[in-house]
N, C-alpha and C positions, 0 to 999 in steps of 0.2 A: 686621395688617392690610398688605396691601400694597399699593403704589400704582402703576399701570400708565401711564405716558404715552407719547403717541405722538406724531409729528412726521414731518419729511420731510427727505430727505436731498438729496444736492446736485442728484439729476434730478429731484426733484420726488415721488418714491415715497414712499408712507406707511412709516414705522418705528417701533420699539418706542425710545423715548429713555432711558427708565429703566423698571427694574422694582425697586423698593424700598420700604422701610419710610417714611412720612410723620414728619416728626419732632414730637415731643411737645412744645408751647410753653409748658405749665404743667401741673402736677400737684400741687394744694393745696387745703385749704378745703374737701375734698369733692368737687372737679371736676377733671376729667382734660381738657384742652384739646388738640385735635389739629388743626391747620393742614393742609388736605388740597392746596388752591389758591386763587387769587385772580385774578382779572383785572382791567383797568380799561379806563376809556371809550377809550381811543387804541390798545388792542391790536385788531390786524388779524389775517387769515387770510392766509398760516400764523402763528400764533403761536409765539414760539420758546420752546419749553419747556425748553430748557438753563437758565434762570435760576431755574426752578423756583418755588415757591409765594413771592408778594411780598407786602410790607407796604407799603401807601401812604406815601410819605414824607412827603406834604403835610401830614397829620393824624395820621399813625402812631398809627393807633386800631385797636381789634380790632373797631370797628362801622364799616360801609363807608360811603364818601361816594358823593354822586349818583353814579350809573353805574357803580360799581365792584361786582363780585361776589366772595364770598367763600364756600368749600366747605371746612366743616368738621365734625368729628365730636366730640359733648360725651358725655362720662360722668359721671352725676351719684351722688353718694353719699348715703344717707340723712343722713347726718351734715353735710350742707351748712352751710356757715358764712357768717354774713353779714359783710360786707366792713366794716361799721361796727363789729364787735367785735375788729377785728384789733389786736394791738399797731402802733405805729410801723415795727417793722422787717418785720413781717410786710406789712403795707401797701405800703412802699416796695417789698417783694421782688414783689407782687401788681402793682402800678403798673408797676413794670419789665417785668414777663411779659406783663401784659395791658393796656397803656395805653388810657385811656378808661374800660375797665370800673366802677370805683368810683365815677368821676363820674357815671353813668347812675343809681347805685343811688341810693334814696331814705331819706334819714336818717331813722330811727324806723319804716320802715314794710321790715323785711326782705325783701330780694329783688326788691321792686316796682321795676319800671324801664321805660324807654319808648326807641324808638330811631326813627331816621328809615329805616327800612329796611323792605323786604318779606321775611318770611322765610316759605321752606318747608321743610318738617321730616316726618320719618317716624322713628318710635319702633323702633327696631330689636329691643332685649330689654328687660325690666324693666316698671314702671310710675311713671309721673310723673302731676302734676296742674297743669294750666294753670290760674291764677287772674287772674281781671279785678278793675279797679278797684273795682266792686260788690260783691265777694265772692263772685262766682259761680265755678263750677269745673267743669273736664273732664277727666275721668281720659283718658289715654290710655297703651294697651298696644301690644306689638308689631304691628306693621302699621298701626297708625293713623296718619295724616299729618293737618298740622296748617299753617295759612298763617295769621302773625302780620302784620297789615296796619298797622304802626305804632302799635298800642293798648299801652296801659300794663298790664303784666301781670308774674308772678312765676311762678317752679317752685316747686312742691312735690313732694318726694321722698317717695315711700311705700318705695320699695326701689330697687336699684341700678338705673340707666337709661340706655341708650345710645341716642344719638338721631344721626341724619346731618340736617344743616342747610346750604341754601343762604341765603345773604343776599344781597339787591340793594339796593344805596344809592338811597334818592330823597328829594325835596325834600319836605317837610312842609306842607300848606295850613295858612294861618293863618286 
């Protein structure tokens, strides 16, 4: 996967700032997690793309806070492992690479989680099921899109699945 980033030169003309591969931040427990880009509420055009993808220092979480956006690509394997089954060393490694992920997962209900975000996704290859809290599922195949409105859900992997996702941090109504 190649990431092409545009920006501006000193005269305000459009330029290619980089054409490189995004960094894979984590690959373990049956998931490959690739951060593409993120933005913050205070970003203004023109954005300085030289800083590359950022992770917010305020909460240092893989899930966006209000107004933050994250674009990532996820690859799920059928042997996806529930973080609750990891040993202490494996869990520490995952928490370092993917801060906040394990704390969003429900103990005793593998994969089920809820985030304060609206997520837009498209399945690029493979097949996966989205399961909601009442047990209903929707099978997603290549070309299918999904919008996750902060609802409780889990991913059930049937075959290796590659998806692109944009997450937008929002406040939750109480």
